[in-house]
TIGUVO-678115 format. One record per residue (C-alpha): residue number from 1; residue in one letter; x, y, z. Coordinates in Angstrom, 1 decimal, always signed. Example, Ala and Ser with C-alpha at 12.3 -4.5 7.8 and 13.67 -1.06 7.14 Angstrom:
  num  residuo      c1      c2      c3
    1        a   +12.3    -4.5    +7.8
    2        s   +13.7    -1.1    +7.1
REM end
This chain:
  num  residuo      c1      c2      c3
    1        m    +0.0    +0.0    +0.0
    2        m    +1.4    +3.4    -1.0
    3        r    +2.0    +5.8    +1.9
    4        s    +0.6    +9.3    +2.0
    5        p    +3.0   +12.2    +1.3
    6        l    +2.5   +13.6    +4.8
    7        w    +3.5   +10.2    +6.3
    8        l    +6.7   +10.2    +4.3
    9        g    +7.5   +13.7    +5.4
   10        a    +6.9   +12.9    +9.0
   11        l    +9.1    +9.8    +8.7
   12        l   +12.1   +11.8    +7.4
   13        i   +11.5   +14.7    +9.9
   14        l   +11.4   +12.2   +12.8
   15        v   +14.4   +10.2   +11.8
   16        g   +16.5   +12.8   +10.1
   17        g   +15.5   +16.1   +11.8
   18        c   +15.5   +15.1   +15.5
   19        s   +16.8   +11.7   +16.6
   20        s   +19.9   +11.8   +14.4
   21        q   +21.2   +15.1   +15.8
   22        s   +22.5   +16.0   +19.2
   23        g   +21.5   +19.2   +21.0
   24        a   +18.3   +21.1   +21.4
   25        p   +16.5   +23.6   +19.3
   26        v   +17.8   +27.2   +19.3
   27        n   +16.1   +30.2   +17.7
   28        g   +13.4   +27.8   +16.7
   29        a   +15.8   +25.8   +14.6
   30        p   +15.8   +22.0   +14.5
   31        a   +18.1   +20.4   +17.1
   32        g   +21.6   +19.8   +16.2
   33        g   +25.3   +20.6   +16.1
   34        s   +27.1   +21.0   +12.8
   35        g   +25.9   +17.7   +11.5
   36        n   +28.5   +18.0    +8.7
   37        t   +31.1   +15.3    +8.1
   38        g   +32.7   +17.9    +5.7
   39        g   +33.1   +20.4    +8.5
   40        t   +32.3   +24.1    +8.4
   41        s   +35.4   +25.6    +7.0
   42        g   +33.6   +28.2    +4.9
   43        v   +32.8   +31.0    +7.3
   44        a   +31.5   +34.4    +6.1
   45        g   +33.2   +37.4    +7.6
   46        g   +35.3   +35.6   +10.3
   47        s   +37.6   +32.8   +11.1
   48        s   +36.1   +29.3   +11.2
   49        g   +33.1   +30.2   +13.3
   50        a   +35.0   +32.1   +16.0
   51        a   +33.4   +35.0   +17.7
   52        v   +33.8   +38.4   +16.1
   53        g   +34.5   +41.4   +18.4
   54        g   +34.5   +39.4   +21.6
   55        g   +30.8   +39.9   +22.5
   56        a   +27.9   +42.2   +21.9
   57        s   +28.6   +45.9   +21.6
   58        p   +26.4   +48.6   +23.1
   59        a   +23.7   +49.8   +20.8
   60        g   +25.0   +52.7   +18.7
   61        d   +28.7   +51.7   +19.1
   62        c   +29.7   +51.1   +15.4
   63        s   +33.3   +50.5   +16.2
   64        k   +32.6   +46.8   +16.8
   65        p   +30.6   +44.3   +14.8
   66        q   +26.9   +44.2   +15.6
   67        a   +24.1   +41.9   +14.6
   68        a   +20.8   +40.6   +15.8
   69        a   +20.0   +37.0   +16.6
   70        v   +19.0   +35.0   +13.5
   71        r   +15.5   +33.5   +13.5
   72        l   +14.4   +30.4   +11.7
   73        t   +13.1   +31.5    +8.2
   74        a   +10.8   +29.3    +6.1
   75        l   +11.2   +29.2    +2.4
   76        s    +8.6   +31.3    +0.7
   77        d    +6.3   +29.8    -2.0
   78        s    +8.5   +31.2    -4.7
   79        q   +11.7   +30.0    -3.0
   80        f   +10.3   +26.5    -2.7
   81        n    +9.3   +26.5    -6.4
   82        n   +12.6   +27.9    -7.5
   83        s   +14.4   +25.3    -5.4
   84        v   +12.7   +22.3    -7.0
   85        l   +13.2   +23.9   -10.4
   86        d   +17.0   +24.3    -9.9
   87        l   +17.5   +21.0    -8.1
   88        l   +15.1   +18.7    -9.9
   89        k   +14.1   +20.6   -13.1
   90        v   +10.5   +20.6   -12.1
   91        s    +8.8   +23.8   -13.0
   92        g    +5.5   +25.5   -12.1
   93        s    +3.8   +27.1    -9.1
   94        l    +3.6   +23.8    -7.2
   95        l    +3.4   +25.5    -3.8
   96        k    +1.0   +28.4    -3.8
   97        g    -0.6   +30.1    -0.9
   98        a    +1.2   +28.4    +2.0
   99        g    +3.3   +31.5    +2.8
  100        q    +4.9   +31.4    +6.2
  101        s    +2.0   +29.4    +7.8
  102        f    +2.4   +25.9    +9.2
  103        d    -1.1   +25.2   +10.3
  104        d    -2.8   +21.9    +9.3
  105        v    -3.9   +23.3    +5.9
  106        a    -0.4   +24.7    +5.1
  107        l    +1.2   +21.4    +6.1
  108        e    -1.1   +19.5    +3.8
  109        q    -0.3   +22.0    +1.0
  110        r    +3.4   +21.5    +1.5
  111        a    +3.0   +17.7    +1.6
  112        a    +0.9   +17.7    -1.6
  113        a    +3.5   +20.0    -3.3
  114        a    +6.3   +17.7    -2.2
  115        a    +4.5   +14.6    -3.6
  116        a    +3.7   +16.4    -6.8
  117        v    +7.3   +17.4    -7.3
  118        a    +8.6   +13.9    -6.5
  119        t    +6.1   +12.3    -9.0
  120        q    +7.3   +14.7   -11.8
  121        a   +10.9   +14.4   -10.9
  122        v   +10.8   +10.6   -11.3
  123        t    +9.7   +11.0   -14.9
  124        n   +12.6   +13.2   -15.8
  125        l   +15.3   +11.5   -13.8
  126        v   +17.9   +11.9   -16.6
  127        q   +17.7   +15.7   -16.3
  128        w   +18.8   +16.0   -12.7
  129        a   +20.1   +12.7   -11.3
  130        p   +23.8   +11.8   -11.4
  131        c   +23.0    +8.3   -12.6
  132        s   +20.3    +6.0   -13.9
  133        a   +19.4    +2.7   -12.3
  134        p   +20.8    -0.3   -14.1
  135        a   +18.4    -2.4   -16.1
  136        s   +19.2    -5.4   -13.9
  137        g   +21.1    -6.1   -10.7
  138        p   +21.6    -4.0    -7.6
  139        a   +21.0    -0.2    -7.8
  140        t   +22.6    +0.6    -4.5
  141        a   +25.5    +2.6    -6.1
  142        c   +23.1    +4.8    -8.0
  143        e   +20.9    +5.2    -5.0
  144        q   +23.8    +6.5    -2.9
  145        q   +24.9    +8.9    -5.6
  146        i   +21.4   +10.4    -5.7
  147        i   +21.2   +10.7    -2.0
  148        d   +24.7   +12.2    -1.7
  149        k   +24.1   +14.8    -4.5
  150        v   +20.5   +15.8    -4.1
  151        g   +20.4   +15.4    -0.3
  152        a   +23.3   +17.8    +0.1
  153        q   +21.8   +20.2    -2.4
  154        a   +18.5   +20.2    -0.6
  155        y   +20.1   +20.7    +2.8
  156        r   +22.5   +23.3    +1.3
  157        r   +25.4   +21.6    +3.1
  158        p   +27.2   +18.2    +3.4
  159        l   +25.2   +15.4    +4.9
  160        s   +26.2   +13.8    +8.2
  161        d   +26.6   +10.0    +8.2
  162        v   +23.4    +9.6   +10.2
  163        e   +21.4   +11.8    +7.9
  164        r   +22.7    +9.8    +4.9
  165        a   +21.7    +6.6    +6.6
  166        d   +18.2    +7.9    +7.4
  167        m   +17.7    +8.9    +3.8
  168        t   +18.8    +5.5    +2.7
  169        k   +16.2    +3.9    +4.9
  170        l   +13.4    +5.9    +3.3
  171        f   +14.7    +5.3    -0.2
  172        d   +15.0    +1.5    +0.5
  173        a   +11.5    +1.4    +1.9
  174        g   +10.2    +2.7    -1.4
  175        v   +12.3    +0.2    -3.4
  176        k   +10.9    -2.6    -1.2
  177        e    +7.4    -1.3    -1.6
  178        k    +7.6    -1.5    -5.4
  179        d   +10.8    -0.5    -7.4
  180        f   +13.7    +1.9    -7.8
  181        s   +11.4    +4.7    -9.1
  182        t    +9.2    +4.4    -6.0
  183        g   +12.3    +4.7    -3.9
  184        v   +13.3    +7.9    -5.6
  185        e    +9.8    +9.2    -5.2
  186        w    +9.6    +8.4    -1.5
  187        f   +13.0    +9.8    -0.9
  188        l   +12.2   +13.1    -2.6
  189        t    +8.7   +13.4    -1.0
  190        g   +10.3   +13.1    +2.5
  191        l   +13.3   +15.3    +1.6
  192        l   +11.2   +18.2    +0.5
  193        q    +9.3   +18.2    +3.8
  194        s   +12.4   +18.0    +6.0
  195        p   +13.0   +21.0    +8.2
  196        y   +16.5   +21.3    +6.7
  197        f   +14.9   +21.9    +3.3
  198        v   +11.8   +23.9    +4.3
  199        y   +13.8   +26.3    +6.5
  200        q   +16.9   +28.3    +6.2
  201        v   +18.5   +26.8    +9.3
  202        v   +21.2   +28.5   +11.4
  203        r   +22.5   +26.1   +14.0
  204        p   +24.3   +27.1   +17.1
  205        d   +27.9   +25.9   +17.9
  206        a   +28.4   +24.0   +21.1
  207        a   +31.3   +26.2   +22.0
  208        e   +29.6   +29.6   +21.5
  209        t   +29.0   +32.0   +24.3
  210        v   +25.6   +33.7   +24.8
  211        g   +25.8   +37.3   +23.7
  212        e   +28.8   +37.2   +21.4
  213        t   +28.7   +38.2   +17.8
  214        r   +29.5   +35.3   +15.5
  215        p   +29.7   +34.9   +11.7
  216        l   +27.4   +32.6    +9.9
  217        t   +29.1   +29.4    +8.7
  218        g   +30.0   +29.4    +5.1
  219        y   +27.1   +27.2    +4.2
  220        e   +24.6   +29.3    +6.2
  221        y   +25.9   +32.4    +4.5
  222        a   +25.8   +30.9    +1.0
  223        t   +22.2   +29.8    +1.6
  224        r   +21.2   +33.3    +2.8
  225        l   +23.0   +34.9    -0.1
  226        a   +21.4   +32.7    -2.7
  227        y   +17.9   +33.1    -1.5
  228        f   +18.4   +36.9    -1.3
  229        i   +19.9   +37.4    -4.8
  230        w   +18.4   +34.4    -6.7
  231        d   +15.3   +33.6    -4.7
  232        g   +16.6   +30.1    -5.0
  233        p   +19.2   +27.7    -3.6
  234        p   +23.0   +28.1    -3.8
  235        d   +24.5   +26.4    -6.8
  236        d   +27.6   +24.1    -6.8
  237        a   +30.0   +27.0    -7.3
  238        l   +28.6   +28.9    -4.3
  239        l   +28.6   +25.7    -2.1
  240        a   +32.2   +25.1    -3.2
  241        a   +33.2   +28.6    -2.2
  242        a   +31.6   +27.9    +1.2
  243        a   +33.5   +24.6    +1.6
  244        n   +36.8   +26.2    +0.6
  245        g   +36.4   +29.2    +3.0
  246        d   +36.3   +31.7    +0.1
  247        l   +33.4   +33.6    +1.6
  248        i   +35.7   +34.8    +4.5
  249        d   +37.6   +36.9    +2.0
  250        p   +35.7   +40.1    +1.1
  251        a   +37.2   +40.2    -2.4
  252        k   +36.3   +36.5    -3.1
  253        r   +32.9   +37.1    -1.6
  254        d   +32.3   +40.1    -3.9
  255        a   +33.4   +38.0    -6.8
  256        q   +30.7   +35.5    -6.0
  257        v   +28.1   +38.3    -5.8
  258        t   +29.3   +39.8    -9.1
  259        r   +28.9   +36.3   -10.7
  260        m   +25.4   +35.9    -9.2
  261        l   +24.3   +39.3   -10.5
  262        a   +25.3   +38.4   -14.0
  263        d   +23.2   +35.2   -13.8
  264        a   +19.7   +35.1   -15.2
  265        r   +18.5   +33.9   -11.8
  266        f   +19.1   +37.4   -10.5
  267        s   +15.8   +38.4   -12.1
  268        r   +13.9   +36.2    -9.7
  269        g   +15.3   +38.0    -6.7
  270        l   +14.5   +41.4    -8.3
  271        t   +11.0   +40.3    -9.0
  272        q   +10.4   +39.4    -5.4
  273        f   +11.9   +42.6    -4.1
  274        y    +9.9   +44.9    -6.3
  275        s    +6.7   +42.8    -6.0
  276        g    +6.9   +43.3    -2.3
  277        w    +8.0   +46.9    -2.3
  278        l    +5.4   +48.0    -4.8
  279        n    +2.7   +45.6    -3.3
  280        l    +2.0   +44.0    -6.7
  281        n    -0.2   +41.4    -5.1
  282        a    -2.8   +44.1    -4.5
  283        f    -3.5   +44.3    -8.2
  284        g    -5.7   +41.2    -7.7
  285        e    -8.1   +43.5    -5.8
  286        a    -7.9   +46.5    -8.2
  287        a   -11.4   +47.2    -9.5
  288        r   -12.4   +50.6   -10.9
  289        d   -15.7   +52.0   -12.2
  290        v   -14.1   +52.7   -15.6
  291        p   -15.6   +49.9   -17.9
  292        e   -12.5   +49.5   -20.0
  293        f   -10.4   +48.9   -16.9
  294        n   -10.8   +45.1   -17.1
  295        a    -8.8   +42.1   -15.8
  296        t    -6.5   +42.1   -18.8
  297        v    -5.6   +45.8   -18.3
  298        v    -4.9   +45.1   -14.6
  299        t    -2.7   +42.1   -15.4
  300        d    -0.8   +44.0   -18.0
  301        l    -0.3   +47.0   -15.7
  302        s    +1.2   +44.8   -13.0
  303        a    +3.6   +43.4   -15.6
  304        s    +4.5   +46.8   -16.9
  305        l    +5.2   +48.2   -13.5
  306        l    +7.5   +45.4   -12.6
  307        m    +9.3   +45.5   -15.9
  308        t    +9.8   +49.3   -15.7
  309        a   +11.8   +48.6   -12.5
  310        t   +13.7   +45.5   -13.3
  311        e   +14.7   +46.5   -16.9
  312        l   +17.0   +49.1   -15.3
  313        y   +19.3   +46.4   -14.1
  314        k   +20.2   +45.4   -17.7
  315        v   +22.8   +48.2   -17.8
  316        e   +26.1   +47.8   -16.1
  317        s   +25.6   +50.4   -13.4
  318        p   +21.9   +51.2   -12.9
  319        n   +21.2   +54.2   -10.7
  320        i   +18.4   +54.8    -8.3
  321        s   +17.8   +58.2    -9.9
  322        s   +16.5   +56.4   -12.9
  323        l   +13.6   +55.1   -10.8
  324        f   +12.4   +58.7   -10.4
  325        t   +13.1   +60.0   -13.9
  326        g   +12.0   +59.3   -17.4
  327        e    +8.7   +59.5   -19.2
  328        s    +8.8   +56.2   -21.0
  329        y    +7.2   +53.0   -19.7
  330        f    +7.0   +49.4   -21.0
  331        l    +3.5   +49.1   -22.5
  332        n    +1.9   +46.7   -24.9
  333        d    -0.9   +47.2   -27.4
  334        n    -3.6   +46.7   -24.8
  335        l    -2.2   +49.4   -22.5
  336        r    -1.4   +51.8   -25.3
  337        k    -5.0   +51.6   -26.5
  338        f    -6.3   +52.1   -23.0
  339        y    -4.2   +55.2   -22.4
  340        g    -4.7   +56.6   -25.9
  341        l    -1.1   +56.2   -27.1
  342        s    +0.3   +55.4   -30.5
  343        g    +2.5   +52.4   -31.2
  344        s    +2.1   +48.9   -32.3
  345        g    +3.3   +45.4   -31.3
  346        s    +1.8   +42.9   -28.9
  347        g    +4.9   +42.8   -26.7
  348        f    +5.9   +45.3   -24.0
  349        t    +8.1   +48.0   -25.5
  350        a    +9.3   +51.4   -24.1
  351        t    +6.5   +53.9   -24.9
  352        p    +6.8   +57.6   -24.3
  353        m    +4.1   +59.3   -22.2
  354        t    +5.4   +62.8   -22.7
  355        g    +3.7   +66.0   -21.7
  356        q    +2.0   +64.4   -18.7
  357        g    +4.4   +65.4   -15.9
  358        r    +5.5   +61.8   -15.4
  359        r    +8.7   +61.0   -13.6
  360        g    +9.7   +57.3   -13.4
  361        l    +8.2   +54.7   -11.2
  362        v    +6.3   +57.0    -8.9
  363        t    +4.0   +58.2   -11.6
  364        h    +3.7   +55.0   -13.5
  365        p    +0.0   +54.6   -14.5
  366        a    -0.1   +51.2   -12.8
  367        l    +1.0   +52.6    -9.4
  368        m    -1.4   +55.5    -9.7
  369        a    -4.2   +53.1   -10.5
  370        l    -3.2   +50.8    -7.7
  371        l    -3.2   +53.7    -5.2
  372        a    -6.7   +54.8    -5.9
  373        r   -10.4   +54.0    -5.2
  374        p   -13.0   +52.6    -7.5
  375        n   -14.3   +56.0    -8.6
  376        e   -11.8   +58.6    -7.4
  377        t    -8.1   +59.1    -6.6
  378        f    -6.8   +58.4    -3.1
  379        p    -4.4   +61.1    -2.0
  380        i    -4.1   +59.5    +1.5
  381        g    -2.9   +56.2    +0.1
  382        r    -0.6   +57.9    -2.4
  383        g    +0.8   +60.1    +0.3
  384        l    +1.4   +57.2    +2.7
  385        f    +3.2   +55.3    -0.1
  386        l    +5.6   +58.2    -0.7
  387        l    +6.2   +58.7    +3.0
  388        r    +6.5   +55.0    +4.1
  389        k    +8.0   +53.3    +1.1
  390        i   +10.1   +56.1    -0.4
  391        m   +11.1   +58.2    +2.6
  392        c   +10.8   +55.7    +5.5
  393        q    +8.7   +58.2    +7.4
  394        e    +6.4   +56.2    +9.6
  395        i    +2.9   +57.4   +10.3
  396        a    +1.2   +55.7   +13.1
  397        p    -2.5   +54.8   +12.5
  398        p    -4.9   +56.9   +14.5
  399        q    -5.9   +55.3   +17.8
  400        g    -9.2   +55.9   +19.6
  401        l   -10.5   +58.3   +17.0
  402        t   -13.9   +58.2   +15.3
  403        i   -13.2   +59.3   +11.7
  404        p   -16.3   +60.6   +10.0
  405        p   -16.9   +59.8    +6.3
  406        q   -15.6   +62.2    +3.7
  407        p   -18.0   +64.6    +2.1
  408        p   -19.7   +63.0    -1.0
  409        l   -18.4   +63.5    -4.5
  410        q   -19.8   +66.6    -6.2
  411        d   -19.1   +68.7    -9.2
  412        g   -17.3   +71.9    -8.5
  413        v   -15.4   +70.4    -5.6
  414        s   -12.1   +68.7    -6.2
  415        t   -10.8   +65.6    -4.4
  416        r    -8.1   +67.8    -2.8
  417        e   -10.7   +70.3    -1.6
  418        r   -12.8   +67.6    -0.1
  419        l    -9.9   +66.1    +1.7
  420        e    -8.7   +69.4    +3.0
  421        m   -12.1   +70.1    +4.5
  422        h   -12.2   +66.6    +6.0
  423        t    -8.8   +66.8    +7.7
  424        a    -8.8   +70.5    +8.7
  425        a    -9.0   +69.9   +12.4
  426        p    -5.8   +70.3   +14.4
  427        l    -5.9   +66.8   +15.7
  428        c    -6.1   +65.5   +12.1
  429        q    -3.3   +67.7   +10.9
  430        s    -0.8   +66.1   +13.2
  431        c    -0.7   +63.3   +10.6
  432        h    -2.4   +64.8    +7.5
  433        g    +0.0   +67.7    +7.6
  434        m    +2.5   +65.2    +6.2
  435        i    +0.3   +62.8    +4.3
  436        n    -1.8   +65.3    +2.3
  437        p    +0.9   +67.3    +0.6
  438        a    +2.7   +64.1    -0.6
  439        g    -0.6   +62.7    -1.9
  440        f    -1.7   +65.9    -3.5
  441        a    +1.5   +66.0    -5.5
  442        l    +0.2   +63.1    -7.5
  443        e    -3.3   +64.4    -8.2
  444        s    -2.5   +64.9   -11.9
  445        f    -3.4   +61.2   -12.4
  446        d    -6.9   +59.8   -12.0
  447        e    -8.1   +56.5   -10.5
  448        v    -6.9   +54.5   -13.5
  449        g    -3.6   +56.4   -13.9
  450        r    -4.6   +58.6   -16.7
  451        y    -3.2   +62.2   -16.9
  452        r    -5.7   +65.0   -16.1
  453        t    -5.7   +68.7   -15.6
  454        t    -9.1   +69.1   -14.0
  455        d   -11.0   +67.2   -11.3
  456        h   -14.7   +67.6   -11.0
  457        g   -14.6   +70.8   -12.9
  458        r   -11.8   +72.3   -10.8
  459        p    -8.1   +72.8   -11.9
  460        v    -5.8   +70.2   -10.5
  461        d    -3.5   +71.6    -7.9
  462        t    -0.3   +69.6    -7.1
  463        s    +1.5   +72.2    -5.1
  464        g    +2.4   +71.7    -1.4
  465        s    +5.1   +71.8    +1.2
  466        l    +6.8   +69.0    +3.3
  467        t    +8.2   +69.4    +6.8
  468        l    +9.7   +66.0    +7.7
  469        g   +13.1   +66.9    +8.9
  470        k   +14.6   +65.5    +5.7
  471        d   +16.3   +66.8    +2.7
  472        v   +13.1   +66.7    +0.7
  473        d   +11.5   +69.4    +2.9
  474        g   +10.2   +72.7    +1.6
  475        a    +7.6   +74.1    -0.7
  476        f    +7.0   +72.7    -4.3
  477        a    +5.0   +74.4    -7.0
  478        t    +4.1   +71.1    -8.7
  479        g    +4.3   +67.4    -8.0
  480        d    +6.8   +67.1   -10.8
  481        e    +9.1   +69.4    -8.7
  482        l    +8.7   +67.2    -5.6
  483        i    +9.6   +64.0    -7.5
  484        a   +12.7   +65.7    -9.0
  485        r   +13.7   +66.4    -5.4
  486        l   +13.2   +62.7    -4.5
  487        a   +15.5   +61.7    -7.3
  488        q   +18.4   +63.6    -5.7
  489        s   +17.6   +63.0    -2.1
  490        q   +20.1   +61.3    +0.2
  491        s   +17.2   +60.5    +2.6
  492        v   +15.4   +58.6    -0.2
  493        r   +18.6   +56.6    -1.0
  494        a   +19.1   +55.7    +2.6
  495        c   +15.4   +54.6    +2.8
  496        f   +15.7   +52.5    -0.3
  497        a   +18.9   +50.8    +1.1
  498        e   +17.0   +50.0    +4.3
  499        k   +14.1   +48.5    +2.4
  500        y   +16.6   +46.3    +0.5
  501        l   +18.1   +45.2    +3.8
  502        d   +14.6   +44.4    +5.1
  503        f   +14.1   +42.2    +2.0
  504        a   +17.5   +40.5    +2.3
  505        l   +16.9   +39.5    +6.0
  506        a   +13.2   +38.7    +5.4
  507        h   +12.1   +41.0    +8.2
  508        a   +12.0   +44.7    +9.0
  509        v   +15.3   +45.8   +10.5
  510        t   +14.0   +47.2   +13.7
  511        n   +16.5   +45.7   +16.1
  512        p   +18.9   +48.3   +17.5
  513        a   +21.8   +45.9   +16.6
  514        d   +21.0   +46.6   +12.9
  515        t   +21.4   +50.3   +13.3
  516        c   +25.1   +50.4   +12.3
  517        s   +24.5   +48.3    +9.2
  518        i   +21.6   +50.5    +8.2
  519        q   +23.7   +53.6    +8.6
  520        a   +26.8   +52.2    +6.8
  521        l   +24.6   +51.0    +3.9
  522        g   +22.8   +54.3    +3.6
  523        t   +26.1   +56.2    +3.5
  524        s   +27.6   +54.0    +0.8
  525        f   +24.5   +53.8    -1.3
  526        g   +23.9   +57.5    -0.8
  527        a   +27.2   +58.3    -2.4
  528        s   +26.9   +55.9    -5.4
  529        g   +23.2   +55.3    -6.0
  530        d   +24.3   +52.2    -7.9
  531        l   +21.6   +49.6    -7.6
  532        k   +23.9   +46.6    -8.2
  533        k   +26.5   +47.8    -5.7
  534        l   +23.6   +48.1    -3.2
  535        v   +23.1   +44.3    -3.5
  536        a   +26.8   +43.7    -2.8
  537        g   +26.7   +46.2    +0.0
  538        v   +23.8   +44.4    +1.7
  539        a   +25.6   +41.1    +1.4
  540        g   +28.6   +42.6    +3.2
  541        t   +26.8   +44.2    +6.1
  542        d   +27.2   +42.8    +9.6
  543        s   +23.5   +42.3    +9.8
  544        f   +23.6   +39.9    +6.8
  545        r   +26.9   +38.1    +7.6
  546        l   +26.9   +37.9   +11.4
  547        r   +24.5   +36.8   +14.2
  548        l   +24.1   +37.3   +17.9
  549        a   +24.7   +34.0   +19.7
  550        e   +22.0   +32.8   +21.9
  551        g   +23.7   +29.6   +23.0
  552        v   +22.8   +26.0   +22.6
  553        g   +19.4   +25.1   +24.3
  554        k   +19.4   +22.6   +27.1
REM end
């Protein structure tokens, strides 16, 4: 009788994730010491796992290395799918909607995805396996080759002898159940549910001291680097660099980053960063009262917005200022027709939208449509986007306030005028004094991103003034003038660098131990504005390379 995929995953988790390792869970990680017969010679940013700086430094003291504790991080849906593509040549969105959840539903989703991948992988064994089972006779040698190669790739480190034995038991059970292919299928189904595949695991060292700052091991760093830049697993070259200790040397580490940026897989990492930063998933809920604004237009707008950002990286030294300049966007026939533009061709091509006061990504018709309501613009949403995402200016949601509805739409009263009346009270102005001017700067674009000069019979007014304590402060006569200011702002560059570090670490960098990395990154990126150098800069920060030791659990 064939076992369920959840049963197979449970088997490998039980025998390979717990009983075969010594120690107890730390930081939520599976129990264990190094577990590597091959050692951990490759250490990023330090010598063979030794402490850096002799212990934690006081917050704000940037003379010594500082880093926060590293928490267990589950692979995202896209990282799971990219991992099975790279390792087993199985493509498609096999895991979808599981996210970071591990409730019963999510576990069933992961088990089903693992089983589906294993079933497909067996059919294309020749594309990923180091060998094929002999037509007759024992297949033990090929079995061990598959376990050694794929097991290590999935765990992103060498296997321990005990782990290898546990995987062999699962493989052999499938062979005994039916045949070699079933053994492969059972092995993969369990492997893809193991905590050492599902999570990016950082394991404590038995000799570490609580409170000291330590480098990640070479394999841990290689894993973090790959999922940051490629949204997928480390390749053989990166794992070899980890094994050889090359990731200790900043020059060799930078060479690996340069190689990875030149690889086509870099586009996957870019897609994930900009999808999150621009909240592209929200397009699924974008509905407007304009009849022509249909599902096809929405889908094409999302693709256009992403392409407008990621295409910048095709040049050798893309600069952040390019995100806030330019009047051309990647549009196809469908979008050109919707926005009344000339041009032909079904594919996305650079299309000028001149004479509309557009400046790069911020005024992209897709973003303007996304930050709107069904039948009107949404200056509050647009203002919050500029403040939070572009300037890192946090605006706390109002607490304990009863907010009355806005006055109804009416001819002769613009959206700006309605909002100004609605938020005129001094209590409202404590927040809206910052939000409204930023949002009003984008009022030249309606609820579907079309350019306009009037709103409900009134001239559009995009002037305003910001007082944030940043280098973007001051009066601006038009929204175009404000966006030009953003393109040159050091504050904006520092904010973008911080958002990229958030993305790399898979969480907001709110820990005081990250302050020095944020400051150093903001300074270096502020000087260059080079978007590719920013990626390398993130990879070299203490927050990315190091961790605060919490000790081995008892």
